[in-house]
N, C-alpha and C positions, 0 to 999 in steps of 0.2 A: 390765762393771765388777765388781770384787770386792765381795762382801758380807761384812759383819761383824756380829756380835751383841755388844751390851754385856753381858758376863758379870757384871761388878760394878764398882762405883765404890769406890775405896779412898781413905780420908781425903777430902780435898777437892782433892787434887792429881793423882790417877792414875785411869785407867780401864783395865780389863782387857777386851780384845776377844778374841772367838773367831772364827776364820775357818771356812770351809766344810769344812776337813779336821780340825776340832776342836783346832787349835793355838791357844794363847793367848799374848798378849803385852800389855805395858803401854804406854800412851801418856799424855802429859800430858792432863789433863781439859780444859784450855783449848783443845785442838785440836778438840773436839766442839761441836756446837751447844749453846747454853745450856740448851735444853729437853730434851736427851737424858737418858734414864733407863735403868736396868737393864732388860734384855730388849728394848730398841729395836734395830732393824735399821738398819745404816748402809751406804750405798754409798760407795765411795771412787773419786775421779777424780784421776789424775796431771795436774799442770799444769806447764808449763815456761814461764818468763818470757823476755823477749827477750834478757836477758843470759845465759840458759842455766841459771839456777837452777831447781831442780825442787822442787815441793811437792805435797802431797796435801790434797785437799779432801774432808771427810766431810760427808755429807748424810743426814738421816733418810729412811728408806724405809718409810712406814707401810703401804703396800699389801702388801709382802712380810711385814712383821711380822703383819698381820691374817691373811694366808694361813697362816703358820706356826702362829699360835695356833689357827685353825680346824682345821688338820690334827691338832694336838696334842689338841684336845678330841675330835675324831673317833676317834682312836686310844684315848684314855682311856675313851670311852664303850663301846668294844668289849671292854674288859677284863672278865673274868668278875666277877660280883658274889658276895659271900659270902651265906650263908643269912640270910633275914629272920626276924624273930620272936625268941622267947626261945631262948637257947643255954645248955645246962648243960655245965659243965666237969667 
């Protein structure tokens, strides 16, 4: 299943999603679960009805979101820290 991150919510009508290739696109906010927030990860499943109509169902993926946050924290913690104490310029 494809995964998307909610990059931002624009006004109350649009959501900007980012795919795994860093491509962004807008969708109507109403297509997302009501509790969806910026930074949440979504999985998308294609559905086809009996009459052949196709739709996409977005669902929150909190496990993947938590994994990504943990990896981001781990990488941030590896960054070199600046000097501690008094600094004269």
